[in-house]
Each structure stands twice: as structure tokens, then as C-alpha cells.
Backbone as a printed PyTorch tensor [residue, N CA C, xyz], in Angstrom:
tensor([[[  0.8240,  -1.1970,   0.0000],
         [  0.0000,   0.0000,   0.0000],
         [  0.8630,   1.2550,   0.0000]],

        [[  1.9030,   1.2730,   0.8310],
         [  2.7700,   2.4370,   0.9120],
         [  3.5120,   2.6500,  -0.4080]],

        [[  3.9380,   1.5450,  -1.0470],
         [  4.6320,   1.6280,  -2.3290],
         [  3.7170,   2.2600,  -3.3780]],

        [[  2.4620,   1.8350,  -3.3990],
         [  1.4900,   2.3710,  -4.3460],
         [  1.2390,   3.8540,  -4.0770]],

        [[  1.0860,   4.2170,  -2.8220],
         [  0.8390,   5.6000,  -2.4520],
         [  2.0200,   6.4900,  -2.8310]],

        [[  3.2290,   6.0070,  -2.5680],
         [  4.4180,   6.7740,  -2.9120],
         [  4.5270,   6.9610,  -4.4200]],

        [[  4.3080,   5.8980,  -5.1650],
         [  4.3790,   5.9980,  -6.6200],
         [  3.3120,   6.9590,  -7.1440]],

        [[  2.1180,   6.9000,  -6.5850],
         [  1.0530,   7.8090,  -7.0080],
         [  1.4370,   9.2530,  -6.7310]],

        [[  2.0490,   9.5010,  -5.5910],
         [  2.4820,  10.8570,  -5.2440],
         [  3.5340,  11.3570,  -6.2180]],

        [[  4.5080,  10.5200,  -6.5290],
         [  5.5620,  10.9010,  -7.4660],
         [  4.9810,  11.1580,  -8.8480]],

        [[  4.1320,  10.2490,  -9.3020],
         [  3.5660,  10.3920, -10.6440],
         [  2.6750,  11.6170, -10.7580]],

        [[  1.8430,  11.8580,  -9.7430],
         [  0.9300,  12.9920,  -9.8350],
         [  1.6600,  14.3150,  -9.7420]],

        [[  2.8220,  14.3340,  -9.0840],
         [  3.5530,  15.5940,  -8.9980],
         [  4.3440,  15.8830, -10.2660]],

        [[  4.5310,  14.8970, -11.1230],
         [  5.3590,  15.0780, -12.3150],
         [  4.6320,  14.8620, -13.6360]],

        [[  3.3550,  14.4820, -13.6120],
         [  2.6540,  14.1570, -14.8530],
         [  1.4690,  15.0840, -15.0450]],

        [[  1.3260,  15.5770, -16.2560],
         [  0.1530,  16.3760, -16.5980],
         [ -0.1880,  16.0940, -18.0540]],

        [[ -1.0210,  15.1130, -18.2480],
         [ -1.4360,  14.7340, -19.5930],
         [ -0.2250,  14.5540, -20.5190]],

        [[  0.7210,  13.7260, -20.0990],
         [  1.9960,  13.6060, -20.7970],
         [  1.9420,  12.7630, -22.0660]],

        [[  0.8640,  12.1040, -22.3570],
         [  0.8080,  11.2250, -23.5270],
         [  1.0630,  11.9740, -24.8280]],

        [[  0.6630,  13.2300, -24.9010],
         [  0.8220,  13.9910, -26.1320],
         [  2.2120,  14.5900, -26.2870]],

        [[  2.9580,  14.6930, -25.2030],
         [  4.2360,  15.3930, -25.2500],
         [  5.4400,  14.4660, -25.1260]],

        [[  5.2560,  13.1800, -25.1950],
         [  6.3520,  12.2460, -24.9680],
         [  6.9960,  11.7820, -26.2540]],

        [[  8.2800,  11.3980, -26.1370],
         [  8.9940,  10.8190, -27.2520],
         [  8.4350,   9.4240, -27.5470]],

        [[  8.3060,   8.6130, -26.5300],
         [  7.7850,   7.2550, -26.6820],
         [  6.2600,   7.3020, -26.6280]],

        [[  5.6380,   6.4680, -27.4210],
         [  4.1730,   6.4180, -27.4320],
         [  3.6740,   5.7190, -26.1780]],

        [[  2.6920,   6.3040, -25.5410],
         [  2.0810,   5.7330, -24.3460],
         [  0.6260,   5.4240, -24.6860]],

        [[  0.1720,   4.1980, -24.4330],
         [ -1.2470,   3.9020, -24.6870],
         [ -2.1540,   4.8500, -23.8980]],

        [[ -3.1830,   5.3650, -24.5510],
         [ -4.0770,   6.3210, -23.8930],
         [ -4.6910,   5.7710, -22.6150]],

        [[ -4.9670,   4.4540, -22.5950],
         [ -5.5630,   3.8830, -21.3840],
         [ -4.5860,   3.8860, -20.2070]],

        [[ -3.2740,   3.9720, -20.4650],
         [ -2.2780,   4.0180, -19.3830],
         [ -2.1970,   5.3910, -18.7340]],

        [[ -2.6990,   6.4230, -19.3960],
         [ -2.6430,   7.7750, -18.8360],
         [ -4.0350,   8.4010, -18.7340]],

        [[ -5.0560,   7.5710, -18.7120],
         [ -6.4300,   8.0690, -18.6720],
         [ -6.8130,   8.6480, -17.3100]],

        [[ -6.1450,   8.2030, -16.2520],
         [ -6.4500,   8.6770, -14.9010],
         [ -5.2290,   8.4530, -14.0180]],

        [[ -5.2610,   9.0200, -12.8330],
         [ -4.1710,   8.8200, -11.8750],
         [ -4.0340,   7.3360, -11.5470]],

        [[ -5.1620,   6.6650, -11.3900],
         [ -5.1320,   5.2240, -11.0790],
         [ -4.4860,   4.4330, -12.2120]],

        [[ -4.7980,   4.8050, -13.4530],
         [ -4.2330,   4.1060, -14.6080],
         [ -2.7200,   4.3500, -14.7150]],

        [[ -2.2900,   5.5870, -14.4500],
         [ -0.8660,   5.9120, -14.4800],
         [ -0.1220,   5.1310, -13.4010]],

        [[ -0.7000,   5.0900, -12.2050],
         [ -0.0880,   4.3450, -11.1020],
         [  0.0080,   2.8650, -11.4400]],

        [[ -1.0630,   2.3050, -11.9720],
         [ -1.0650,   0.8810, -12.3410],
         [ -0.0260,   0.5990, -13.4270]],

        [[  0.0850,   1.4760, -14.4120],
         [  1.0640,   1.2850, -15.4860],
         [  2.4830,   1.3510, -14.9320]],

        [[  2.7390,   2.2980, -14.0640],
         [  4.0670,   2.4210, -13.4490],
         [  4.4310,   1.2090, -12.6110]],

        [[  3.4830,   0.7440, -11.7960],
         [  3.7410,  -0.4380, -10.9670],
         [  3.9460,  -1.6810, -11.8140]],

        [[  3.2030,  -1.7890, -12.9020],
         [  3.3550,  -2.9490, -13.7860],
         [  4.7570,  -2.9840, -14.3950]],

        [[  5.2730,  -1.8060, -14.7380],
         [  6.6030,  -1.7240, -15.3440],
         [  7.7020,  -2.0420, -14.3320]],

        [[  7.6070,  -1.4960, -13.1190],
         [  8.7060,  -1.6670, -12.1630],
         [  8.6210,  -2.9450, -11.3460]],

        [[  7.5020,  -3.6470, -11.3870],
         [  7.3450,  -4.8710, -10.6080],
         [  7.8250,  -6.0820, -11.3940]],

        [[  8.1950,  -7.1140, -10.6700],
         [  8.6200,  -8.3540, -11.3130],
         [  9.7260,  -9.0220, -10.5280]],

        [[ 10.1300, -10.1950, -10.9600],
         [ 11.1730, -10.9350, -10.2670],
         [ 12.5180, -10.1990, -10.2910]],

        [[ 13.3230, -10.4460,  -9.2910],
         [ 14.6600,  -9.8760,  -9.2050],
         [ 15.4550, -10.2870, -10.4420]],

        [[ 16.1380,  -9.3360, -11.0330],
         [ 16.9680,  -9.6170, -12.1970],
         [ 16.2520,  -9.4880, -13.5340]],

        [[ 14.9390,  -9.4210, -13.5270],
         [ 14.1820,  -9.2820, -14.7750],
         [ 14.3740,  -7.8750, -15.3320]],

        [[ 14.5860,  -7.7830, -16.6390],
         [ 14.7510,  -6.4810, -17.2750],
         [ 13.4460,  -5.6840, -17.2030]],

        [[ 13.5590,  -4.3910, -16.9610],
         [ 12.4070,  -3.4900, -16.9300],
         [ 12.4370,  -2.6090, -18.1780]],

        [[ 11.2810,  -2.2430, -18.6600],
         [ 11.1840,  -1.3490, -19.8120],
         [ 11.2240,   0.0930, -19.3030]],

        [[ 12.4290,   0.5820, -19.0820],
         [ 12.5740,   1.9050, -18.4970],
         [ 12.1730,   3.0250, -19.4580]],

        [[ 12.2220,   2.7780, -20.7460],
         [ 11.7450,   3.7890, -21.7010],
         [ 10.2350,   3.9790, -21.5470]],

        [[  9.5130,   2.8860, -21.3460],
         [  8.0670,   2.9820, -21.1170],
         [  7.7900,   3.6970, -19.7990]],

        [[  8.6190,   3.4240, -18.7760],
         [  8.4550,   4.0840, -17.4830],
         [  8.7130,   5.5850, -17.6210]],

        [[  9.7830,   5.9560, -18.3130],
         [ 10.0990,   7.3730, -18.5180],
         [  9.0040,   8.0810, -19.3000]],

        [[  8.3430,   7.3700, -20.1950],
         [  7.2940,   7.9680, -21.0170],
         [  6.0730,   8.3820, -20.1980]],

        [[  5.9450,   7.8480, -18.9800],
         [  4.8360,   8.2360, -18.1110],
         [  5.0460,   9.6120, -17.4790]],

        [[  6.2750,  10.1340, -17.5750],
         [  6.6280,  11.4040, -16.9440],
         [  6.7960,  12.5010, -17.9820]],

        [[  6.7210,  13.7380, -17.5160],
         [  7.0150,  14.8730, -18.3820],
         [  8.5000,  14.8630, -18.7220]],

        [[  8.8860,  15.3970, -19.8700],
         [ 10.3170,  15.4690, -20.2110],
         [ 11.0770,  16.2540, -19.1390]],

        [[ 12.2090,  15.7340, -18.7320],
         [ 13.0360,  16.4080, -17.7280],
         [ 12.6030,  16.1810, -16.2930]],

        [[ 11.5690,  15.3790, -16.0700],
         [ 11.1120,  15.1140, -14.6970],
         [ 12.2070,  14.4010, -13.9160]],

        [[ 12.2740,  14.6660, -12.6240],
         [ 13.2490,  14.0270, -11.7530],
         [ 12.5240,  13.3390, -10.6170]],

        [[ 13.0960,  12.2190, -10.1680],
         [ 12.5140,  11.4860,  -9.0450],
         [ 13.3990,  11.6650,  -7.8260]],

        [[ 12.7780,  11.6810,  -6.6820],
         [ 13.5160,  11.7880,  -5.4280],
         [ 12.9440,  10.8210,  -4.4170]],

        [[ 13.6890,  10.5790,  -3.3910],
         [ 13.2400,   9.6550,  -2.3490],
         [ 12.4440,  10.3640,  -1.2660]],

        [[ 11.5600,   9.6330,  -0.6620],
         [ 10.7970,  10.1200,   0.4860],
         [ 11.0590,   9.1370,   1.6010]],

        [[ 11.5730,   9.6370,   2.7190],
         [ 11.9500,   8.7620,   3.8190],
         [ 11.1770,   9.1180,   5.0670]],

        [[ 10.7880,   8.1130,   5.8050],
         [ 10.0530,   8.2940,   7.0510],
         [ 11.0330,   8.2970,   8.2040]],

        [[ 10.9350,   9.2900,   9.0480],
         [ 11.7540,   9.3620,  10.2590],
         [ 10.8310,   9.1210,  11.4510]],

        [[ 11.2660,   8.2960,  12.3740],
         [ 10.4220,   7.8690,  13.4930],
         [ 10.0470,   9.0290,  14.4230]],

        [[ 10.9790,   9.9280,  14.7220],
         [ 10.6810,  11.0190,  15.6430],
         [ 11.2350,  12.3260,  15.1200]],

        [[ 10.6770,  13.4100,  15.6040],
         [ 11.1780,  14.7360,  15.2320],
         [ 12.5810,  14.9410,  15.7680]],

        [[ 12.8860,  14.3850,  16.9600],
         [ 14.2100,  14.5140,  17.5320],
         [ 15.2530,  13.8650,  16.6340]],

        [[ 14.9260,  12.7360,  16.0840],
         [ 15.8360,  12.0430,  15.1660],
         [ 16.0510,  12.8930,  13.9250]],

        [[ 14.9860,  13.5010,  13.4030],
         [ 15.0980,  14.3470,  12.2120],
         [ 16.0080,  15.5390,  12.5010]],

        [[ 15.8360,  16.1690,  13.6360],
         [ 16.6400,  17.3490,  13.9800],
         [ 18.1010,  16.9590,  14.1510]],

        [[ 18.3800,  15.7830,  14.6840],
         [ 19.7590,  15.3840,  14.9110],
         [ 20.4690,  15.0240,  13.6060]],

        [[ 19.7440,  14.7380,  12.5460],
         [ 20.3470,  14.3750,  11.2730],
         [ 20.6380,  15.5730,  10.3880]],

        [[ 20.1580,  16.7320,  10.7580],
         [ 20.3610,  17.9410,   9.9310],
         [ 21.6990,  18.5010,  10.0720]]])
């Protein structure tokens, strides 16, 4: 659930009707809604360890030049302050 939520957050912050502006063709049903974009992204990145992923298809879900970053959970505010 957390993986899906994180991916949805990343995708929604970087995608805005990207099917028309991408180099690679993206099926319209993969970008029809936030749920469809999330499902398409998870389908691409999921699979057995060592299996090749279609990263061009994954990149096509994002706007050109989009960047991804990590989101990390810190247990306490004190821990967060001590890491700064």
C-alpha cells in the first residue's frame, strides 16, 4: 500500500497529460487517470529480481526532464533534527 501511495504521489507531482508530449508512445488507457498511471508504473517496475524493466516505457509516463527523489520516514522529530 505504501509503495502504491508513494508511486502515485511521485507520478501525480510530475505528470500532466503527458501522452501527447512524450517521445515514446504511451497507450491512452495508461494515462487516462491517476489510477491508470499508477497501475502502469507499478506494472513496469514490478517483477522478479533480475528481470529487465522497460525503463523507456516508465520514462514515457513522466514529463520530459522530470526528476525522481526519495521520500523517507523518520520515526521522531528529535531524530530528524539530529540528522540535519
